[in-house]
C-alpha positions in Angstrom: -2.8 19.9 -1.4 -5.0 17.7 -3.9 -5.5 14.0 -2.7 -4.0 11.0 -4.2 -7.4 10.0 -5.4 -7.8 13.2 -7.4 -4.3 12.9 -8.7 -5.2 9.2 -9.9 -8.0 10.7 -11.7 -5.6 12.3 -14.0 -5.3 9.1 -16.0 -8.9 8.8 -16.7 -9.6 8.0 -20.3 -9.5 5.6 -23.2 -5.9 4.7 -24.4 -4.6 2.8 -27.4 -1.2 1.6 -27.3 1.0 -1.5 -26.8 3.0 -3.4 -24.3 6.4 -4.1 -25.7 8.6 -6.4 -23.9 12.3 -6.2 -23.9 15.1 -8.6 -22.9 17.9 -7.7 -20.2 20.0 -6.9 -23.5 17.6 -4.4 -24.8 16.0 -6.5 -27.5 12.5 -6.6 -28.3 10.9 -9.6 -27.3 7.3 -9.3 -28.1 4.6 -6.3 -28.9 1.1 -6.8 -28.0 -1.5 -4.0 -29.1 -3.8 -2.9 -26.1 -6.8 -0.6 -25.2 -7.2 0.6 -21.8 -10.2 2.3 -20.4 -10.3 4.1 -17.0 -13.7 5.2 -16.0 -15.2 7.1 -13.1 -18.8 6.6 -11.7 -20.4 6.8 -8.5 -19.7 10.4 -8.3 -15.9 10.0 -9.0 -15.9 7.5 -6.0 -15.0 4.5 -8.0 -12.9 4.1 -11.0 -13.3 0.8 -13.3 -10.1 -0.2 -15.1 -10.7 -2.4 -18.3 -7.7 -3.7 -20.1 -7.9 -5.5 -23.3 -4.7 -7.1 -24.9 -4.7 -8.7 -28.5 -2.0 -11.1 -28.6 -0.2 -11.8 -32.2 -1.2 -14.9 -34.1 1.4 -17.4 -33.7 0.8 -18.7 -37.1 -0.4 -15.7 -39.1 -4.0 -17.3 -39.3 -5.2 -18.3 -35.9 -6.7 -15.4 -34.1 -5.9 -15.7 -30.2 -8.5 -14.7 -27.7 -8.3 -11.3 -26.3 -6.8 -11.1 -22.9 -9.2 -9.0 -20.5 -8.6 -7.7 -17.1 -11.4 -5.7 -15.3 -10.8 -4.2 -11.8 -12.6 -1.5 -9.6 -11.1 0.9 -7.5 -12.5 2.8 -4.3 -9.2 3.3 -2.6 -5.4 3.1 -3.6 -2.9 0.7 -2.1 -0.1 1.3 0.1 2.6 0.6 -2.8 1.4 3.3 -5.0 1.9 7.3 -5.1 0.5 9.8 -7.7 1.9 13.3 -8.5 -0.5 16.1 -9.3 0.0 15.7 -13.2 -1.1 12.1 -12.8 2.5 10.7 -12.9 2.8 7.6 -10.7 4.8 4.7 -9.5 3.6 1.4 -8.1 5.8 -1.4 -7.0 7.5 -3.5 -4.2 7.1 -2.0 -0.7 9.6 -4.7 0.9 12.2 -6.7 -0.7 12.3 -10.2 0.4 14.8 -13.0 -0.1 13.8 -15.4 -3.1 11.1 -13.1 -4.3 10.5 -11.3 -7.6 10.6 -7.4 -7.2 10.2 -4.5 -9.3 8.1 -1.3 -10.3 5.9 0.3 -12.8 6.3 3.9 -13.7 3.7 6.1 -15.3 3.7 9.5 -17.1 0.9 11.6 -18.4 0.8 14.5 -21.1 -0.7 15.8 -24.0 -3.0 13.2 -24.7 -0.1 10.4 -24.3 0.8 8.2 -21.5 4.0 6.5 -21.3 4.4 3.5 -18.6 7.3 1.2 -17.9 7.5 -1.9 -15.9 11.1 -3.0 -14.5 10.8 -6.6 -13.1 13.7 -8.4 -11.5 13.9 -12.3 -10.9 14.3 -14.0 -7.6 18.1 -13.6 -7.8 17.7 -9.8 -7.9 18.8 -9.6 -11.7 16.8 -7.6 -14.5 14.3 -10.3 -16.0 12.4 -8.0 -18.2 11.5 -4.4 -19.2 7.9 -3.6 -20.5 7.3 -0.5 -22.2 3.6 0.9 -22.5 3.1 3.4 -25.2 -0.4 4.8 -25.1 -2.3 7.6 -26.9 -5.9 9.1 -25.9 -8.5 7.8 -28.2 -9.8 10.1 -30.9 -6.9 12.4 -30.9 -3.7 13.3 -33.1 -1.2 12.5 -30.5 2.2 11.3 -31.8 5.0 9.0 -30.6 8.4 10.5 -29.6 11.6 9.4 -31.6 13.7 6.6 -30.1 16.0 7.9 -27.3 19.7 8.5 -28.2 22.7 9.5 -26.3 22.8 12.8 -28.6 19.4 13.8 -27.4 20.4 13.6 -23.6 23.8 15.7 -24.1 24.0 19.0 -22.3 22.9 20.7 -19.0 19.3 20.1 -17.7 17.9 22.3 -14.9 14.8 21.1 -13.0 12.8 21.0 -10.2 12.1 17.8 -8.1 9.2 16.6 -5.8 9.6 13.7 -3.4 6.4 12.0 -2.0 6.7 9.4 0.9 4.8 6.2 1.6 3.3 7.7 4.9 1.9 10.8 3.1 4.0 13.3 5.1 4.4 16.6 3.4 6.4 16.6 0.1 9.9 17.9 -0.2 10.7 20.1 -3.3 14.2 20.9 -4.4 16.2 22.2 -7.4 18.3 19.9 -9.6 21.0 20.1 -12.2 22.5 17.4 -14.6 25.2 18.0 -17.0 25.9 15.3 -19.7 29.0 15.1 -22.1 31.1 12.9 -24.0 34.7 12.8 -23.0 37.8 12.2 -25.5 37.6 8.6 -24.9 33.8 8.5 -26.2 32.7 7.8 -22.5 29.6 9.6 -21.1 30.2 11.7 -18.1 27.5 12.7 -15.6 27.5 15.6 -13.0 24.2 15.5 -11.1 23.5 18.3 -8.5 20.5 18.2 -6.1 19.5 19.1 -2.3 23.2 20.4 -1.7 24.7 16.8 -3.0 26.6 16.7 -6.1 27.5 13.3 -7.7 29.9 12.5 -10.7 30.1 9.2 -12.8 31.1 7.9 -16.5 29.3 5.2 -18.5 30.4 3.3 -21.4 28.0 3.2 -24.4 27.1 -0.1 -25.6 24.6 0.6 -28.4 21.3 1.3 -26.8 22.6 0.6 -23.1 24.6 2.7 -20.7 26.8 1.0 -18.4 27.6 3.4 -15.4 30.9 2.8 -13.3 31.8 3.0 -9.7 29.4 3.9 -7.0 26.2 4.3 -9.2 26.5 0.7 -10.3 23.4 0.8 -12.8 22.6 0.5 -16.2 20.4 2.7 -18.5 18.4 1.4 -21.4 17.5 4.0 -24.1 14.3 2.9 -25.7 11.5 3.9 -27.8 9.3 7.0 -27.6 12.0 8.8 -25.9 11.8 6.5 -23.0 14.7 5.5 -20.5 15.0 2.8 -17.9 17.7 3.0 -15.1 18.4 -0.4 -13.3 20.5 -1.5 -10.6 23.2 -4.1 -11.7 21.4 -6.4 -9.0 18.8 -5.9 -6.3 19.7 -7.1 -3.0 19.5 -6.4 0.7 22.0 -4.7 2.8 22.6 -2.5 -0.2 20.2 0.5 -0.8 19.2 1.1 -4.4 16.7 2.8 -6.8 14.6 2.3 -9.9 14.1 5.0 -12.4 12.3 5.7 -15.5 12.5 8.9 -17.9 10.6 10.4 -20.6 11.8 12.8 -23.2 8.7 14.7 -23.6 10.0 17.2 -26.0 13.6 17.9 -27.2 14.3 20.3 -24.3 12.0 19.0 -21.6 12.1 15.5 -19.6 10.7 14.0 -16.8 12.2 11.3 -14.5 10.6 9.1 -11.8 12.9 7.7 -9.1 11.7 5.1 -6.6 14.4 4.7 -3.7 14.9 1.9 -1.4 16.9 1.7 1.9 19.6 -1.1 2.8 17.0 -2.9 4.6 15.0 -3.1 1.2 12.2 -0.8 2.3 10.6 1.6 -0.2 11.4 5.0 1.3 10.4 7.6 -1.4 9.3 8.3 -5.1 10.6 11.7 -6.9 9.1 13.3 -9.8 12.0 15.6 -11.6 10.9 17.9 -14.3 13.9 19.2 -16.1 14.7 21.5 -19.1 17.8 21.6 -21.4 19.4 25.1 -20.8 22.7 24.6 -22.6 
């Protein structure tokens, strides 16, 4: 099995994109162009990250200073895990009272990267979503269309890989998800994985799906084929998960799921790669 460091290096390159912030109503608050460079040196033992963001002019005339961040890595923290294709998630390890929490998710493929940050306030409510759409420099990579309910309808069959913070051997299992509209206009979901089956329904509110019952989550449909699945509220004594999705092609989707137990401890990270079969 490849090392976490080797998986991290799948993200190397120069990436041009933007940081787009959304409110908890799914409305765009701010969009900031960016250039990210991830460079390996010292015989691939060190990676330097250089992030430059170019804030928009507040008055259309004044040019704000470039926001630059430089970091070097020779090892990876306990809060992050990478898959062999470069997909990853970094975030809260242990939920704490009166502290902010959240996670970043990243997907890599075909000269594209898509990252999503889900941030929760000290009361456990969603504070902000940040969608980061990135394109490898000097390529003709293009953006995917905005995600819609219609694009998700159908049966999706996939394979899942689960990684653990203690780096034990990964678990692998098959998945199947069926999404349909019922005669009342609600979205119905049936999800099967690792000998478990779950069903739920959601009310469609523009670009937000409000799921009922045990799932108790909201799904935001975002630009570039992205989706953010967030709990109604993050709190102790109640297990929860964060999830991000990317519709890479009309019939191929990836999802990253970061799970926490009822003590607020990060338990696992799962990558699901699924294809529409019906």
